[in-house]
C-alpha positions as CSV (number, residue, x, y, z in Angstrom):
1,M,16.0,3.7,13.8
2,Q,18.9,1.4,14.6
3,K,19.9,-0.1,17.9
4,K,22.8,-2.4,18.8
5,L,21.8,-5.8,20.1
6,A,25.1,-7.8,20.1
7,H,28.4,-8.1,18.3
8,N,28.7,-11.7,16.9
9,G,29.3,-11.1,13.2
10,D,26.9,-10.4,10.3
11,C,24.2,-12.1,8.3
12,M,25.6,-11.3,4.9
13,G,25.1,-14.3,2.6
14,K,22.7,-16.0,5.0
15,K,19.0,-16.6,4.6
16,I,16.8,-14.2,6.4
17,F,13.7,-15.6,8.2
18,F,10.3,-13.9,7.7
19,I,8.4,-14.7,10.9
20,T,4.8,-15.0,9.7
21,S,1.9,-17.4,9.7
22,N,0.4,-15.6,6.6
23,A,1.3,-17.4,3.4
24,H,0.0,-14.5,1.3
25,K,2.3,-12.0,3.0
26,F,5.2,-14.4,2.6
27,S,4.6,-14.9,-1.1
28,E,4.4,-11.1,-1.7
29,A,7.6,-10.6,0.3
30,Q,9.5,-13.5,-1.4
31,K,8.8,-12.2,-4.9
32,L,9.9,-8.7,-4.1
33,L,12.9,-9.4,-2.0
34,K,14.2,-12.0,-4.6
35,K,14.4,-9.1,-7.1
36,C,16.9,-7.3,-4.9
37,G,18.9,-10.5,-4.1
38,I,17.6,-11.3,-0.7
39,S,16.5,-14.9,0.0
40,I,13.9,-15.4,2.8
41,K,12.5,-18.4,4.5
42,R,9.1,-18.5,6.3
43,K,8.9,-19.5,9.9
44,N,5.9,-19.4,12.2
45,L,6.8,-19.0,15.8
46,H,3.2,-18.5,17.1
47,L,4.3,-15.2,18.7
48,E,1.8,-13.5,21.1
49,E,1.2,-10.0,19.7
50,V,1.5,-7.2,22.2
51,R,-1.5,-4.9,22.8
52,A,-0.4,-1.6,21.1
53,Q,-1.8,1.3,19.1
54,E,0.8,1.3,16.4
55,C,1.9,-1.5,14.0
56,S,5.5,-0.5,14.6
57,E,5.2,-1.3,18.3
58,V,3.7,-4.8,17.5
59,A,6.4,-5.6,14.9
60,K,9.3,-4.5,17.1
61,A,8.1,-6.5,20.1
62,C,7.5,-9.6,18.0
63,A,10.9,-9.3,16.2
64,I,12.8,-9.0,19.5
65,E,11.0,-12.0,21.0
66,A,11.5,-14.0,17.8
67,Y,15.3,-13.2,17.8
68,K,15.6,-14.3,21.4
69,R,14.2,-17.7,20.3
70,I,16.1,-18.4,17.1
71,R,19.1,-16.1,17.1
72,K,19.0,-15.8,13.3
73,P,18.6,-12.7,11.1
74,L,14.8,-12.2,10.7
75,F,12.1,-9.7,10.2
76,V,8.5,-9.3,11.3
77,E,5.8,-7.4,9.5
78,D,2.7,-6.0,11.0
79,S,0.1,-4.2,9.0
80,G,-3.4,-2.8,9.4
81,L,-6.2,-0.9,7.8
82,F,-6.9,2.4,9.6
83,I,-10.2,4.1,8.7
84,K,-10.4,7.7,9.6
85,S,-14.1,8.0,10.4
86,L,-13.8,5.0,12.7
87,N,-11.0,6.6,14.7
88,G,-8.4,4.3,13.1
89,F,-10.4,1.1,13.5
90,P,-9.7,-1.8,12.8
91,G,-6.0,-0.7,13.0
92,V,-3.7,-3.1,14.7
93,Y,-6.7,-5.5,15.2
94,S,-7.3,-5.7,11.4
95,A,-6.7,-9.5,11.1
96,S,-9.0,-10.5,14.0
97,V,-11.7,-8.0,13.0
98,L,-11.7,-9.4,9.5
99,Q,-12.2,-12.9,11.0
100,K,-15.0,-11.7,13.3
101,I,-17.1,-9.4,11.1
102,G,-15.6,-9.7,7.6
103,L,-15.6,-7.1,4.8
104,R,-19.4,-6.7,5.0
105,G,-19.2,-5.9,8.7
106,I,-16.7,-3.1,8.0
107,L,-18.9,-1.8,5.2
108,A,-21.9,-1.8,7.5
109,L,-19.9,0.3,10.1
110,L,-19.2,2.9,7.4
111,K,-22.8,3.4,6.3
112,G,-23.2,7.2,6.1
113,K,-19.6,7.9,7.1
114,R,-16.6,9.2,5.2
115,R,-14.5,6.4,3.6
116,D,-11.0,7.8,3.9
117,A,-8.5,5.1,5.0
118,E,-4.9,4.0,4.9
119,F,-3.0,0.8,5.0
120,I,0.1,0.9,7.3
121,C,2.9,-1.6,7.1
122,A,5.6,-1.8,9.8
123,I,8.7,-4.0,9.4
124,C,11.2,-4.7,12.1
125,Y,14.4,-6.4,11.1
126,V,16.8,-7.9,13.7
127,D,20.2,-9.6,13.4
128,N,23.1,-10.0,15.8
129,S,24.1,-6.4,15.6
130,K,21.2,-4.2,14.7
131,L,17.5,-3.5,14.8
132,V,16.0,-1.7,11.9
133,Q,12.4,-0.3,11.8
134,I,10.5,0.7,8.7
135,C,7.0,2.1,8.4
136,K,5.2,2.9,5.2
137,R,1.6,4.0,4.3
138,C,-0.8,3.7,1.4
139,K,-3.6,6.2,1.5
140,G,-7.0,5.5,-0.2
141,K,-10.6,5.0,0.5
142,I,-13.0,2.1,1.2
143,S,-15.3,1.1,-1.6
144,K,-19.1,0.7,-1.3
145,M,-19.0,-3.0,-2.1
146,P,-16.3,-5.7,-2.3
147,S,-14.8,-6.0,-5.8
148,G,-12.2,-8.3,-7.3
149,R,-10.9,-11.8,-6.7
150,K,-7.1,-11.2,-6.4
151,G,-5.2,-10.3,-3.3
152,F,-6.3,-11.1,0.3
153,G,-7.6,-9.5,3.5
154,Y,-9.1,-6.1,2.9
155,D,-7.9,-5.8,-0.8
156,P,-11.5,-6.2,-2.2
157,I,-12.6,-3.0,-0.4
158,F,-9.5,-0.8,-0.6
159,V,-9.1,1.7,-3.5
160,P,-5.7,3.5,-3.5
161,Q,-5.6,7.3,-3.7
162,G,-6.1,8.4,-7.3
163,G,-7.4,5.0,-8.4
164,K,-10.8,3.6,-9.3
165,L,-10.2,-0.1,-8.8
166,T,-9.7,-2.0,-5.5
167,F,-6.4,-3.8,-4.9
168,A,-8.2,-7.1,-5.5
169,Q,-9.2,-5.9,-8.9
170,D,-5.9,-4.4,-9.9
171,E,-3.0,-6.7,-8.8
172,K,-0.4,-4.7,-10.8
173,T,-1.3,-1.4,-9.0
174,K,-1.2,-3.2,-5.6
175,A,2.3,-4.6,-6.5
176,E,3.5,-1.1,-7.3
177,L,1.8,1.0,-4.7
178,S,0.9,-1.0,-1.6
179,H,2.1,-0.3,1.9
180,R,3.9,-3.7,2.0
181,T,5.7,-3.1,-1.3
182,A,7.0,0.3,-0.1
183,A,8.1,-1.2,3.2
184,L,9.9,-4.2,1.6
185,K,11.6,-1.9,-0.9
186,A,12.8,0.2,2.0
187,L,14.1,-2.9,3.8
188,C,16.0,-3.9,0.6
189,A,17.6,-0.5,0.5
190,R,18.6,-0.6,4.2
191,L,20.0,-4.1,4.0
192,A,22.0,-3.2,0.9
193,K,23.8,-0.5,2.8
194,R,25.3,-3.0,5.3
């Protein structure tokens, strides 16, 4: 989806800001976007996240607010773990739920329940002429116990569809299949068309 915001030129050749407080997300994005010739800079604006049901709504609202503040090409990413048997919980509240109850708390909630889940990543890019939204998913299941030391967040309990190891155990598979990788690759493709 693209929408016109203003008409003051283009951001070709300029650095794009990734609005995030999460150093892990920035590192993943920087590595991937560098491969397709996009240079990014991290900026934390301490944006208040809107209460919404979808990651795409959160990313869009935050990106628009961030652009109002800095008037530079930027993108915001919002992601979450959606567990089917928990009606999509923790979803858009994934970061705060992880802080409050941790991985063990999620595993306790799943005792005796189906473990199907998916990661969803929504990116919203804004510059002075357009707004671009991207949403990608990675289906999988929740493991019985946390495993692995790589990655961050829910990586130690998420096993991608068709896999046997968690993202925290298999960094290569995460780099290839994750929701964030898919969304960032789509962002590269969209920006390359400009």
